[in-house]
BALOBA-1460 file (C-alpha; in Angstrom, 3 decimals):
// residues 405
<rec num="1" residu="x" x="4.218" y="29.089" z="-3.813"/>
<rec num="2" residu="x" x="3.080" y="25.585" z="-3.471"/>
<rec num="3" residu="x" x="0.143" y="24.593" z="-4.285"/>
<rec num="4" residu="x" x="-2.225" y="23.729" z="-0.698"/>
<rec num="5" residu="x" x="-3.197" y="20.197" z="-0.378"/>
<rec num="6" residu="x" x="-5.908" y="19.531" z="1.262"/>
<rec num="7" residu="x" x="-7.403" y="16.123" z="3.499"/>
<rec num="8" residu="x" x="-11.425" y="15.353" z="2.590"/>
<rec num="9" residu="x" x="-12.348" y="13.678" z="5.272"/>
<rec num="10" residu="x" x="-14.608" y="10.234" z="4.619"/>
<rec num="11" residu="x" x="-13.475" y="10.786" z="1.527"/>
<rec num="12" residu="x" x="-13.339" y="7.562" z="-0.945"/>
<rec num="13" residu="x" x="-12.084" y="5.933" z="-4.623"/>
<rec num="14" residu="x" x="-15.490" y="7.484" z="-5.625"/>
<rec num="15" residu="x" x="-15.116" y="11.091" z="-4.272"/>
<rec num="16" residu="x" x="-12.998" y="12.440" z="-7.716"/>
<rec num="17" residu="x" x="-15.596" y="13.009" z="-10.395"/>
<rec num="18" residu="x" x="-16.683" y="10.531" z="-12.970"/>
<rec num="19" residu="x" x="-15.722" y="6.956" z="-10.719"/>
<rec num="20" residu="x" x="-18.060" y="4.594" z="-9.238"/>
<rec num="21" residu="x" x="-18.054" y="1.412" z="-6.933"/>
<rec num="22" residu="x" x="-20.284" y="-1.285" z="-5.447"/>
<rec num="23" residu="x" x="-19.391" y="-4.517" z="-3.816"/>
<rec num="24" residu="x" x="-21.460" y="-7.421" z="-2.655"/>
<rec num="25" residu="x" x="-20.828" y="-10.940" z="-0.917"/>
<rec num="26" residu="x" x="-20.901" y="-13.862" z="-2.743"/>
<rec num="27" residu="x" x="-19.433" y="-16.572" z="0.147"/>
<rec num="28" residu="x" x="-15.408" y="-16.053" z="-0.675"/>
<rec num="29" residu="x" x="-14.615" y="-15.158" z="2.467"/>
<rec num="30" residu="x" x="-16.047" y="-16.572" z="6.067"/>
<rec num="31" residu="x" x="-19.479" y="-14.681" z="6.931"/>
<rec num="32" residu="x" x="-18.930" y="-12.330" z="9.338"/>
<rec num="33" residu="x" x="-20.446" y="-8.768" z="10.091"/>
<rec num="34" residu="x" x="-21.476" y="-7.205" z="6.952"/>
<rec num="35" residu="x" x="-19.505" y="-9.082" z="4.954"/>
<rec num="36" residu="x" x="-18.181" y="-7.874" z="1.363"/>
<rec num="37" residu="x" x="-16.103" y="-9.698" z="-0.708"/>
<rec num="38" residu="x" x="-16.679" y="-8.806" z="-4.209"/>
<rec num="39" residu="x" x="-16.470" y="-5.044" z="-5.607"/>
<rec num="40" residu="x" x="-16.368" y="-3.338" z="-8.362"/>
<rec num="41" residu="x" x="-14.398" y="0.199" z="-9.475"/>
<rec num="42" residu="x" x="-15.143" y="1.897" z="-12.975"/>
<rec num="43" residu="x" x="-14.813" y="5.163" z="-14.240"/>
<rec num="44" residu="x" x="-17.525" y="6.089" z="-16.268"/>
<rec num="45" residu="x" x="-15.591" y="7.750" z="-19.178"/>
<rec num="46" residu="x" x="-12.167" y="6.459" z="-20.492"/>
<rec num="47" residu="x" x="-9.013" y="6.955" z="-18.086"/>
<rec num="48" residu="x" x="-5.161" y="6.534" z="-18.249"/>
<rec num="49" residu="x" x="-4.005" y="4.033" z="-15.895"/>
<rec num="50" residu="x" x="-0.682" y="3.700" z="-14.507"/>
<rec num="51" residu="x" x="0.519" y="0.339" z="-11.958"/>
<rec num="52" residu="x" x="2.955" y="-1.527" z="-10.098"/>
<rec num="53" residu="x" x="2.889" y="-5.235" z="-9.496"/>
<rec num="54" residu="x" x="4.619" y="-7.764" z="-7.280"/>
<rec num="55" residu="x" x="8.479" y="-8.775" z="-8.416"/>
<rec num="56" residu="x" x="7.445" y="-12.616" z="-7.172"/>
<rec num="57" residu="x" x="8.388" y="-15.144" z="-9.548"/>
<rec num="58" residu="x" x="5.102" y="-16.904" z="-8.389"/>
<rec num="59" residu="x" x="2.359" y="-14.763" z="-9.398"/>
<rec num="60" residu="x" x="-1.199" y="-14.843" z="-9.244"/>
<rec num="61" residu="x" x="-2.891" y="-15.037" z="-12.918"/>
<rec num="62" residu="x" x="-5.188" y="-12.075" z="-11.755"/>
<rec num="63" residu="x" x="-1.488" y="-10.198" z="-11.584"/>
<rec num="64" residu="x" x="-0.365" y="-11.164" z="-15.080"/>
<rec num="65" residu="x" x="-3.762" y="-10.175" z="-16.850"/>
<rec num="66" residu="x" x="-3.361" y="-6.837" z="-15.517"/>
<rec num="67" residu="x" x="-0.090" y="-6.233" z="-15.636"/>
<rec num="68" residu="x" x="-0.607" y="-7.016" z="-19.656"/>
<rec num="69" residu="x" x="-3.642" y="-4.986" z="-20.012"/>
<rec num="70" residu="x" x="-2.696" y="-1.683" z="-18.267"/>
<rec num="71" residu="x" x="0.377" y="-2.169" z="-20.386"/>
<rec num="72" residu="x" x="-1.736" y="-0.344" z="-22.993"/>
<rec num="73" residu="x" x="-2.374" y="2.844" z="-20.651"/>
<rec num="74" residu="x" x="-5.839" y="3.006" z="-20.850"/>
<rec num="75" residu="x" x="-8.453" y="1.043" z="-18.496"/>
<rec num="76" residu="x" x="-12.095" y="1.912" z="-17.280"/>
<rec num="77" residu="x" x="-12.246" y="-0.088" z="-13.854"/>
<rec num="78" residu="x" x="-10.768" y="-2.952" z="-12.130"/>
<rec num="79" residu="x" x="-13.064" y="-5.787" z="-10.451"/>
<rec num="80" residu="x" x="-11.821" y="-7.355" z="-7.383"/>
<rec num="81" residu="x" x="-12.058" y="-10.316" z="-5.073"/>
<rec num="82" residu="x" x="-11.001" y="-11.124" z="-1.805"/>
<rec num="83" residu="x" x="-10.644" y="-14.904" z="0.071"/>
<rec num="84" residu="x" x="-9.039" y="-16.129" z="-2.857"/>
<rec num="85" residu="x" x="-5.603" y="-15.341" z="-4.505"/>
<rec num="86" residu="x" x="-6.140" y="-17.217" z="-7.700"/>
<rec num="87" residu="x" x="-2.826" y="-18.228" z="-7.548"/>
<rec num="88" residu="x" x="-1.050" y="-21.330" z="-7.819"/>
<rec num="89" residu="x" x="-3.960" y="-23.080" z="-9.586"/>
<rec num="90" residu="x" x="-2.122" y="-23.280" z="-13.478"/>
<rec num="91" residu="x" x="-4.130" y="-22.606" z="-16.604"/>
<rec num="92" residu="x" x="-7.259" y="-22.437" z="-14.859"/>
<rec num="93" residu="x" x="-6.173" y="-19.225" z="-12.955"/>
<rec num="94" residu="x" x="-6.088" y="-17.013" z="-15.929"/>
<rec num="95" residu="x" x="-9.220" y="-18.973" z="-17.754"/>
<rec num="96" residu="x" x="-10.896" y="-17.451" z="-14.436"/>
<rec num="97" residu="x" x="-9.440" y="-14.209" z="-14.487"/>
<rec num="98" residu="x" x="-10.281" y="-13.374" z="-17.772"/>
<rec num="99" residu="x" x="-13.789" y="-14.658" z="-17.136"/>
<rec num="100" residu="x" x="-14.212" y="-12.570" z="-14.305"/>
<rec num="101" residu="x" x="-13.530" y="-9.436" z="-16.035"/>
<rec num="102" residu="x" x="-15.552" y="-10.424" z="-19.117"/>
<rec num="103" residu="x" x="-18.443" y="-10.695" z="-16.486"/>
<rec num="104" residu="x" x="-17.608" y="-7.499" z="-14.931"/>
<rec num="105" residu="x" x="-17.541" y="-5.762" z="-18.996"/>
<rec num="106" residu="x" x="-20.718" y="-6.943" z="-19.718"/>
<rec num="107" residu="x" x="-22.065" y="-5.572" z="-16.217"/>
<rec num="108" residu="x" x="-20.138" y="-2.416" z="-16.697"/>
<rec num="109" residu="x" x="-20.991" y="-1.915" z="-20.378"/>
<rec num="110" residu="x" x="-17.349" y="-2.105" z="-21.475"/>
<rec num="111" residu="x" x="-14.658" y="-3.891" z="-23.175"/>
<rec num="112" residu="x" x="-13.678" y="-6.895" z="-21.583"/>
<rec num="113" residu="x" x="-10.073" y="-5.080" z="-22.263"/>
<rec num="114" residu="x" x="-10.642" y="-2.184" z="-20.535"/>
<rec num="115" residu="x" x="-11.052" y="-4.003" z="-17.104"/>
<rec num="116" residu="x" x="-8.179" y="-5.464" z="-15.227"/>
<rec num="117" residu="x" x="-8.717" y="-8.004" z="-12.260"/>
<rec num="118" residu="x" x="-7.493" y="-8.378" z="-8.756"/>
<rec num="119" residu="x" x="-7.480" y="-10.864" z="-6.464"/>
<rec num="120" residu="x" x="-6.493" y="-11.794" z="-3.154"/>
<rec num="121" residu="x" x="-6.880" y="-14.131" z="0.148"/>
<rec num="122" residu="x" x="-5.481" y="-18.124" z="0.204"/>
<rec num="123" residu="x" x="-3.080" y="-19.054" z="-2.240"/>
<rec num="124" residu="x" x="-3.782" y="-22.646" z="-4.043"/>
<rec num="125" residu="x" x="-7.521" y="-22.541" z="-4.605"/>
<rec num="126" residu="x" x="-9.375" y="-21.809" z="-7.646"/>
<rec num="127" residu="x" x="-12.144" y="-19.196" z="-7.926"/>
<rec num="128" residu="x" x="-15.259" y="-20.112" z="-7.525"/>
<rec num="129" residu="x" x="-16.805" y="-19.191" z="-10.814"/>
<rec num="130" residu="x" x="-20.408" y="-19.852" z="-9.649"/>
<rec num="131" residu="x" x="-20.311" y="-17.676" z="-6.962"/>
<rec num="132" residu="x" x="-18.537" y="-15.064" z="-9.036"/>
<rec num="133" residu="x" x="-20.894" y="-15.237" z="-11.750"/>
<rec num="134" residu="x" x="-24.220" y="-14.564" z="-10.105"/>
<rec num="135" residu="x" x="-22.420" y="-12.001" z="-7.611"/>
<rec num="136" residu="x" x="-21.075" y="-9.294" z="-10.232"/>
<rec num="137" residu="x" x="-25.010" y="-8.847" z="-11.368"/>
<rec num="138" residu="x" x="-25.969" y="-8.024" z="-7.995"/>
<rec num="139" residu="x" x="-23.031" y="-5.041" z="-7.364"/>
<rec num="140" residu="x" x="-25.254" y="-1.729" z="-7.776"/>
<rec num="141" residu="x" x="-22.273" y="1.108" z="-8.678"/>
<rec num="142" residu="x" x="-22.379" y="4.241" z="-8.141"/>
<rec num="143" residu="x" x="-20.829" y="7.709" z="-7.222"/>
<rec num="144" residu="x" x="-21.749" y="6.358" z="-3.104"/>
<rec num="145" residu="x" x="-20.055" y="2.957" z="-3.391"/>
<rec num="146" residu="x" x="-16.247" y="3.714" z="-2.952"/>
<rec num="147" residu="x" x="-16.345" y="3.010" z="0.705"/>
<rec num="148" residu="x" x="-18.127" y="-0.641" z="0.181"/>
<rec num="149" residu="x" x="-15.326" y="-1.256" z="-2.365"/>
<rec num="150" residu="x" x="-12.711" y="-0.556" z="0.142"/>
<rec num="151" residu="x" x="-14.352" y="-3.408" z="2.803"/>
<rec num="152" residu="x" x="-14.782" y="-5.898" z="-0.079"/>
<rec num="153" residu="x" x="-11.097" y="-6.422" z="-0.648"/>
<rec num="154" residu="x" x="-10.063" y="-6.632" z="3.097"/>
<rec num="155" residu="x" x="-8.965" y="-10.082" z="4.056"/>
<rec num="156" residu="x" x="-7.375" y="-10.208" z="7.800"/>
<rec num="157" residu="x" x="-8.012" y="-6.476" z="8.068"/>
<rec num="158" residu="x" x="-9.246" y="-5.305" z="11.006"/>
<rec num="159" residu="x" x="-10.678" y="-2.115" z="9.616"/>
<rec num="160" residu="x" x="-10.995" y="-0.078" z="5.846"/>
<rec num="161" residu="x" x="-7.860" y="1.889" z="4.850"/>
<rec num="162" residu="x" x="-9.093" y="4.915" z="2.867"/>
<rec num="163" residu="x" x="-7.405" y="8.629" z="2.456"/>
<rec num="164" residu="x" x="-8.573" y="11.273" z="-0.085"/>
<rec num="165" residu="x" x="-7.226" y="14.831" z="-0.658"/>
<rec num="166" residu="x" x="-7.888" y="17.495" z="-3.006"/>
<rec num="167" residu="x" x="-6.111" y="20.591" z="-4.485"/>
<rec num="168" residu="x" x="-6.602" y="23.367" z="-6.753"/>
<rec num="169" residu="x" x="-5.021" y="23.446" z="-11.079"/>
<rec num="170" residu="x" x="-5.361" y="26.792" z="-12.154"/>
<rec num="171" residu="x" x="-8.487" y="27.591" z="-9.933"/>
<rec num="172" residu="x" x="-10.051" y="23.788" z="-10.690"/>
<rec num="173" residu="x" x="-10.475" y="21.742" z="-7.993"/>
<rec num="174" residu="x" x="-8.985" y="18.187" z="-8.521"/>
<rec num="175" residu="x" x="-9.326" y="15.019" z="-6.470"/>
<rec num="176" residu="x" x="-6.669" y="12.300" z="-5.343"/>
<rec num="177" residu="x" x="-8.479" y="9.055" z="-3.710"/>
<rec num="178" residu="x" x="-7.013" y="5.693" z="-2.623"/>
<rec num="179" residu="x" x="-7.781" y="2.283" z="-0.796"/>
<rec num="180" residu="x" x="-5.609" y="-0.389" z="0.446"/>
<rec num="181" residu="x" x="-5.643" y="-3.963" z="1.801"/>
<rec num="182" residu="x" x="-2.886" y="-5.525" z="3.863"/>
<rec num="183" residu="x" x="-2.161" y="-6.972" z="7.255"/>
<rec num="184" residu="x" x="0.282" y="-10.022" z="6.307"/>
<rec num="185" residu="x" x="2.841" y="-10.831" z="3.518"/>
<rec num="186" residu="x" x="3.792" y="-7.589" z="3.763"/>
<rec num="187" residu="x" x="7.126" y="-6.453" z="2.770"/>
<rec num="188" residu="x" x="8.842" y="-4.388" z="-0.194"/>
<rec num="189" residu="x" x="9.436" y="-5.278" z="-3.247"/>
<rec num="190" residu="x" x="6.925" y="-3.301" z="-5.331"/>
<rec num="191" residu="x" x="3.940" y="-2.781" z="-3.707"/>
<rec num="192" residu="x" x="2.972" y="-5.548" z="-1.135"/>
<rec num="193" residu="x" x="-0.906" y="-5.674" z="-1.264"/>
<rec num="194" residu="x" x="-3.494" y="-4.296" z="-3.497"/>
<rec num="195" residu="x" x="-4.085" y="-0.394" z="-3.572"/>
<rec num="196" residu="x" x="-6.664" y="1.437" z="-5.873"/>
<rec num="197" residu="x" x="-5.785" y="4.976" z="-6.380"/>
<rec num="198" residu="x" x="-8.134" y="7.090" z="-8.732"/>
<rec num="199" residu="x" x="-7.919" y="10.967" z="-9.685"/>
<rec num="200" residu="x" x="-10.052" y="13.610" z="-11.667"/>
<rec num="201" residu="x" x="-7.122" y="15.095" z="-12.647"/>
<rec num="202" residu="x" x="-5.797" y="15.172" z="-16.514"/>
<rec num="203" residu="x" x="-2.466" y="13.693" z="-16.199"/>
<rec num="204" residu="x" x="-0.144" y="13.127" z="-18.907"/>
<rec num="205" residu="x" x="0.681" y="9.410" z="-18.998"/>
<rec num="206" residu="x" x="4.051" y="9.420" z="-18.909"/>
<rec num="207" residu="x" x="3.938" y="11.661" z="-15.452"/>
<rec num="208" residu="x" x="1.165" y="9.280" z="-14.108"/>
<rec num="209" residu="x" x="3.375" y="6.295" z="-14.572"/>
<rec num="210" residu="x" x="6.458" y="8.410" z="-13.348"/>
<rec num="211" residu="x" x="4.945" y="9.736" z="-10.320"/>
<rec num="212" residu="x" x="3.091" y="6.303" z="-8.997"/>
<rec num="213" residu="x" x="6.727" y="4.563" z="-9.860"/>
<rec num="214" residu="x" x="8.668" y="7.129" z="-7.240"/>
<rec num="215" residu="x" x="5.392" y="7.782" z="-4.892"/>
<rec num="216" residu="x" x="5.497" y="3.452" z="-4.411"/>
<rec num="217" residu="x" x="9.306" y="3.694" z="-3.720"/>
<rec num="218" residu="x" x="8.841" y="5.815" z="-1.549"/>
<rec num="219" residu="x" x="6.017" y="4.616" z="0.439"/>
<rec num="220" residu="x" x="4.823" y="0.976" z="-0.417"/>
<rec num="221" residu="x" x="8.461" y="-0.318" z="-1.015"/>
<rec num="222" residu="x" x="9.160" y="1.553" z="2.723"/>
<rec num="223" residu="x" x="6.612" y="-0.855" z="4.909"/>
<rec num="224" residu="x" x="7.351" y="-4.456" z="6.320"/>
<rec num="225" residu="x" x="5.153" y="-6.385" z="8.375"/>
<rec num="226" residu="x" x="6.736" y="-10.024" z="8.449"/>
<rec num="227" residu="x" x="9.249" y="-10.131" z="5.306"/>
<rec num="228" residu="x" x="6.787" y="-11.599" z="3.516"/>
<rec num="229" residu="x" x="5.894" y="-10.727" z="-0.028"/>
<rec num="230" residu="x" x="3.011" y="-11.773" z="-1.458"/>
<rec num="231" residu="x" x="1.905" y="-13.254" z="-4.881"/>
<rec num="232" residu="x" x="-0.796" y="-10.729" z="-5.806"/>
<rec num="233" residu="x" x="0.694" y="-7.017" z="-4.979"/>
<rec num="234" residu="x" x="-0.589" y="-4.633" z="-7.273"/>
<rec num="235" residu="x" x="-0.961" y="-0.928" z="-7.565"/>
<rec num="236" residu="x" x="-3.350" y="0.757" z="-9.724"/>
<rec num="237" residu="x" x="-3.799" y="4.677" z="-10.592"/>
<rec num="238" residu="x" x="-6.505" y="5.724" z="-12.849"/>
<rec num="239" residu="x" x="-6.850" y="9.091" z="-13.913"/>
<rec num="240" residu="x" x="-9.816" y="10.645" z="-15.887"/>
<rec num="241" residu="x" x="-9.761" y="14.272" z="-16.060"/>
<rec num="242" residu="x" x="-13.313" y="14.350" z="-15.109"/>
<rec num="243" residu="x" x="-12.900" y="17.662" z="-12.729"/>
<rec num="244" residu="x" x="-12.214" y="19.675" z="-16.414"/>
<rec num="245" residu="x" x="-9.169" y="21.287" z="-14.840"/>
<rec num="246" residu="x" x="-6.154" y="22.001" z="-17.815"/>
<rec num="247" residu="x" x="-3.682" y="19.156" z="-18.223"/>
<rec num="248" residu="x" x="-0.990" y="17.917" z="-15.371"/>
<rec num="249" residu="x" x="2.628" y="17.655" z="-17.206"/>
<rec num="250" residu="x" x="5.905" y="17.794" z="-15.750"/>
<rec num="251" residu="x" x="6.778" y="20.941" z="-17.142"/>
<rec num="252" residu="x" x="4.320" y="22.889" z="-14.850"/>
<rec num="253" residu="x" x="4.023" y="23.450" z="-11.241"/>
<rec num="254" residu="x" x="0.806" y="21.730" z="-11.224"/>
<rec num="255" residu="x" x="2.832" y="18.347" z="-12.037"/>
<rec num="256" residu="x" x="4.836" y="18.942" z="-8.582"/>
<rec num="257" residu="x" x="1.614" y="19.584" z="-6.426"/>
<rec num="258" residu="x" x="0.344" y="16.473" z="-8.162"/>
<rec num="259" residu="x" x="3.197" y="14.330" z="-7.148"/>
<rec num="260" residu="x" x="3.391" y="16.000" z="-3.521"/>
<rec num="261" residu="x" x="-0.182" y="14.600" z="-3.382"/>
<rec num="262" residu="x" x="-0.100" y="11.205" z="-4.570"/>
<rec num="263" residu="x" x="3.027" y="10.617" z="-2.135"/>
<rec num="264" residu="x" x="0.625" y="12.024" z="0.786"/>
<rec num="265" residu="x" x="-1.811" y="9.243" z="-0.051"/>
<rec num="266" residu="x" x="0.403" y="6.787" z="-0.490"/>
<rec num="267" residu="x" x="2.282" y="7.524" z="2.617"/>
<rec num="268" residu="x" x="-1.086" y="7.495" z="4.822"/>
<rec num="269" residu="x" x="-1.868" y="4.170" z="3.641"/>
<rec num="270" residu="x" x="0.941" y="2.638" z="3.825"/>
<rec num="271" residu="x" x="0.986" y="3.654" z="7.613"/>
<rec num="272" residu="x" x="-2.425" y="2.298" z="7.973"/>
<rec num="273" residu="x" x="-1.201" y="-0.893" z="6.536"/>
<rec num="274" residu="x" x="1.595" y="-1.396" z="9.096"/>
<rec num="275" residu="x" x="-0.300" y="-0.256" z="12.028"/>
<rec num="276" residu="x" x="-2.876" y="-2.498" z="11.496"/>
<rec num="277" residu="x" x="-0.541" y="-5.133" z="11.059"/>
<rec num="278" residu="x" x="-1.462" y="-8.931" z="11.992"/>
<rec num="279" residu="x" x="-0.765" y="-8.796" z="15.642"/>
<rec num="280" residu="x" x="0.331" y="-5.225" z="15.921"/>
<rec num="281" residu="x" x="-0.013" y="-2.721" z="18.779"/>
<rec num="282" residu="x" x="2.800" y="-0.472" z="17.639"/>
<rec num="283" residu="x" x="3.541" y="1.350" z="14.441"/>
<rec num="284" residu="x" x="6.992" y="2.290" z="14.244"/>
<rec num="285" residu="x" x="8.828" y="4.704" z="12.084"/>
<rec num="286" residu="x" x="12.202" y="4.373" z="10.780"/>
<rec num="287" residu="x" x="14.419" y="7.380" z="10.481"/>
<rec num="288" residu="x" x="18.037" y="6.724" z="8.369"/>
<rec num="289" residu="x" x="19.694" y="10.179" z="7.884"/>
<rec num="290" residu="x" x="23.331" y="11.239" z="6.543"/>
<rec num="291" residu="x" x="23.650" y="8.139" z="4.259"/>
<rec num="292" residu="x" x="25.749" y="8.507" z="1.023"/>
<rec num="293" residu="x" x="22.554" y="7.818" z="-1.335"/>
<rec num="294" residu="x" x="18.980" y="7.273" z="-1.122"/>
<rec num="295" residu="x" x="19.537" y="3.838" z="-2.234"/>
<rec num="296" residu="x" x="21.717" y="3.102" z="1.187"/>
<rec num="297" residu="x" x="19.309" y="4.990" z="3.579"/>
<rec num="298" residu="x" x="16.647" y="3.139" z="2.122"/>
<rec num="299" residu="x" x="18.409" y="-0.487" z="2.005"/>
<rec num="300" residu="x" x="19.521" y="0.955" z="5.982"/>
<rec num="301" residu="x" x="15.463" y="1.851" z="6.971"/>
<rec num="302" residu="x" x="14.255" y="-1.407" z="5.794"/>
<rec num="303" residu="x" x="16.482" y="-3.226" z="7.305"/>
<rec num="304" residu="x" x="15.308" y="-2.400" z="10.770"/>
<rec num="305" residu="x" x="11.521" y="-2.269" z="9.912"/>
<rec num="306" residu="x" x="11.876" y="-5.299" z="8.701"/>
<rec num="307" residu="x" x="14.037" y="-6.868" z="11.575"/>
<rec num="308" residu="x" x="12.255" y="-9.369" z="13.521"/>
<rec num="309" residu="x" x="14.362" y="-8.860" z="16.542"/>
<rec num="310" residu="x" x="13.781" y="-5.160" z="16.182"/>
<rec num="311" residu="x" x="10.016" y="-5.592" z="16.164"/>
<rec num="312" residu="x" x="9.970" y="-8.040" z="19.376"/>
<rec num="313" residu="x" x="11.968" y="-5.545" z="21.344"/>
<rec num="314" residu="x" x="9.516" y="-2.841" z="20.536"/>
<rec num="315" residu="x" x="7.007" y="-5.248" z="21.856"/>
<rec num="316" residu="x" x="8.266" y="-5.769" z="24.757"/>
<rec num="317" residu="x" x="9.089" y="-2.055" z="24.952"/>
<rec num="318" residu="x" x="13.132" y="-3.466" z="25.139"/>
<rec num="319" residu="x" x="15.597" y="-0.605" z="24.280"/>
<rec num="320" residu="x" x="17.967" y="-2.921" z="23.126"/>
<rec num="321" residu="x" x="19.502" y="-0.490" z="20.548"/>
<rec num="322" residu="x" x="22.008" y="-3.498" z="19.523"/>
<rec num="323" residu="x" x="19.510" y="-4.931" z="17.751"/>
<rec num="324" residu="x" x="19.066" y="-1.865" z="15.693"/>
<rec num="325" residu="x" x="22.638" y="-1.610" z="15.212"/>
<rec num="326" residu="x" x="22.688" y="-5.043" z="14.171"/>
<rec num="327" residu="x" x="19.811" y="-5.096" z="11.485"/>
<rec num="328" residu="x" x="21.578" y="-1.658" z="10.104"/>
<rec num="329" residu="x" x="25.019" y="-3.636" z="9.765"/>
<rec num="330" residu="x" x="23.656" y="-6.271" z="7.800"/>
<rec num="331" residu="x" x="21.810" y="-4.177" z="5.538"/>
<rec num="332" residu="x" x="24.446" y="-3.389" z="3.059"/>
<rec num="333" residu="x" x="24.405" y="0.190" z="3.415"/>
<rec num="334" residu="x" x="27.825" y="2.281" z="3.274"/>
<rec num="335" residu="x" x="28.600" y="3.221" z="7.150"/>
<rec num="336" residu="x" x="30.947" y="3.757" z="9.818"/>
<rec num="337" residu="x" x="30.368" y="2.718" z="13.092"/>
<rec num="338" residu="x" x="31.992" y="5.406" z="14.838"/>
<rec num="339" residu="x" x="29.982" y="7.993" z="13.113"/>
<rec num="340" residu="x" x="26.727" y="6.630" z="14.328"/>
<rec num="341" residu="x" x="24.199" y="8.001" z="16.665"/>
<rec num="342" residu="x" x="20.998" y="6.232" z="17.316"/>
<rec num="343" residu="x" x="17.102" y="7.723" z="18.832"/>
<rec num="344" residu="x" x="14.464" y="6.146" z="20.071"/>
<rec num="345" residu="x" x="11.344" y="8.832" z="20.624"/>
<rec num="346" residu="x" x="14.137" y="11.512" z="20.587"/>
<rec num="347" residu="x" x="16.809" y="9.923" z="23.443"/>
<rec num="348" residu="x" x="19.908" y="9.745" z="22.382"/>
<rec num="349" residu="x" x="21.285" y="6.015" z="23.407"/>
<rec num="350" residu="x" x="24.135" y="6.559" z="21.179"/>
<rec num="351" residu="x" x="26.501" y="9.096" z="19.832"/>
<rec num="352" residu="x" x="29.636" y="8.490" z="17.901"/>
<rec num="353" residu="x" x="29.534" y="4.720" z="17.656"/>
<rec num="354" residu="x" x="29.645" y="4.477" z="21.584"/>
<rec num="355" residu="x" x="26.469" y="4.184" z="24.323"/>
<rec num="356" residu="x" x="24.990" y="7.265" z="25.845"/>
<rec num="357" residu="x" x="24.417" y="7.013" z="29.783"/>
<rec num="358" residu="x" x="20.732" y="6.917" z="30.052"/>
<rec num="359" residu="x" x="17.843" y="6.176" z="32.204"/>
<rec num="360" residu="x" x="16.459" y="2.801" z="31.542"/>
<rec num="361" residu="x" x="13.192" y="3.465" z="33.100"/>
<rec num="362" residu="x" x="12.284" y="6.045" z="31.561"/>
<rec num="363" residu="x" x="13.304" y="5.397" z="28.097"/>
<rec num="364" residu="x" x="10.922" y="1.790" z="28.916"/>
<rec num="365" residu="x" x="7.740" y="4.367" z="29.726"/>
<rec num="366" residu="x" x="8.858" y="6.629" z="27.174"/>
<rec num="367" residu="x" x="8.297" y="3.614" z="24.385"/>
<rec num="368" residu="x" x="4.650" y="2.533" z="26.085"/>
<rec num="369" residu="x" x="3.209" y="3.581" z="23.271"/>
<rec num="370" residu="x" x="1.312" y="3.079" z="20.121"/>
<rec num="371" residu="x" x="3.937" y="4.804" z="17.995"/>
<rec num="372" residu="x" x="7.602" y="4.210" z="18.427"/>
<rec num="373" residu="x" x="10.177" y="6.512" z="16.167"/>
<rec num="374" residu="x" x="13.754" y="5.450" z="15.671"/>
<rec num="375" residu="x" x="16.306" y="7.243" z="14.112"/>
<rec num="376" residu="x" x="19.822" y="6.331" z="12.644"/>
<rec num="377" residu="x" x="22.199" y="8.995" z="11.945"/>
<rec num="378" residu="x" x="24.956" y="7.746" z="9.873"/>
<rec num="379" residu="x" x="26.746" y="11.065" z="9.367"/>
<rec num="380" residu="x" x="29.450" y="10.223" z="6.360"/>
<rec num="381" residu="x" x="26.586" y="12.132" z="3.619"/>
<rec num="382" residu="x" x="23.488" y="14.455" z="3.063"/>
<rec num="383" residu="x" x="20.423" y="11.598" z="1.934"/>
<rec num="384" residu="x" x="17.878" y="9.865" z="4.240"/>
<rec num="385" residu="x" x="14.877" y="7.810" z="3.807"/>
<rec num="386" residu="x" x="12.101" y="6.785" z="6.261"/>
<rec num="387" residu="x" x="10.678" y="2.914" z="6.347"/>
<rec num="388" residu="x" x="7.520" y="1.836" z="8.759"/>
<rec num="389" residu="x" x="7.003" y="-1.655" z="10.169"/>
<rec num="390" residu="x" x="4.992" y="-2.813" z="13.027"/>
<rec num="391" residu="x" x="6.033" y="-4.878" z="16.337"/>
<rec num="392" residu="x" x="5.719" y="-8.472" z="16.647"/>
<rec num="393" residu="x" x="3.280" y="-9.797" z="19.338"/>
<rec num="394" residu="x" x="2.242" y="-13.359" z="20.420"/>
<rec num="395" residu="x" x="-0.831" y="-12.754" z="18.594"/>
<rec num="396" residu="x" x="0.657" y="-12.857" z="15.149"/>
<rec num="397" residu="x" x="2.027" y="-16.302" z="15.800"/>
<rec num="398" residu="x" x="-1.336" y="-17.579" z="16.948"/>
<rec num="399" residu="x" x="-2.799" y="-16.046" z="13.917"/>
<rec num="400" residu="x" x="-0.308" y="-17.308" z="11.498"/>
<rec num="401" residu="x" x="-0.243" y="-20.856" z="13.024"/>
<rec num="402" residu="x" x="-4.238" y="-21.476" z="11.913"/>
<rec num="403" residu="x" x="-4.854" y="-19.560" z="8.997"/>
<rec num="404" residu="x" x="-6.433" y="-22.525" z="7.206"/>
<rec num="405" residu="x" x="-7.674" y="-24.279" z="9.598"/>
């Protein structure tokens, strides 16, 4: 019998035992209501760490440093800033990332090698280290600081994105929590934003890394806002074992429960990203069924979710299913037109490769809601996949036409 996974409403990355966090405002972002732009997240005891990082060939120095340090599979925490990506600034970027982690380590009383760095914001601008030096010392970390940390990593996001669950391991309750940021430059391949995950479970390191990769592949690698992958994409998962539960490994039932719980957290955070995409008014869920392979199903679903023409049609409540077929056909996935069926919000609009007679005004009215579900049945195999995207409105163009001005 599967162990029940329970959501904890209003949880944060410090809900799991043994994690503390905090944040402050130092002037990296434009001043606004209750601004925060520099945060610390730390495990009070040594933690196992797993990470996934951007596949872009143009990478922030913060990503390079964190990937190198995370390869040891041990870390105590991370310092994160918003407002400045620390990318495309030459050797100074690495010097600043190292100094930022050294300052954080001194503040937290740990070794600099145990601290990772994450940055997000405008590319091509050096980190203002004078502000960061004075700011880190102002941060007060506590078990109540998780929500502040989640706010400190935001850039163009309208709101924080947090999700927490718990489950039992041999009668002992453990937690997995996460927060993320991202509203633009959201597209596979890797993580497509910044995400920080914590758990007080004791997890075998190989399982931690494998479970994170699987969760990322099925969630953060299945979302798209506008088709651009950032220079700074990072997902970090810290496991400190502070709950005192028996170790979780792949050979135990708890290993499968851990995978399911981690997937749920990542899925809900991924959906929150695209729901809050720049200029977005609707969440689009794309389900591809009956594919010959999982790879094909993912290719097809991602192609539809990232299509600008599909996105604009959804924004205008236009049931232009030819655009969905176009996006499926160009994906590279194996398919046969004569076997396919399409649905918009459970209304069949094409079957066996041929259009179905439907009342157009009814479909348009059905699309006039905050969430749209597109289902493509390829009917040539047994595999399926789900991708998520958002519509594209005039507001997206207006915002991004003046991003730095």
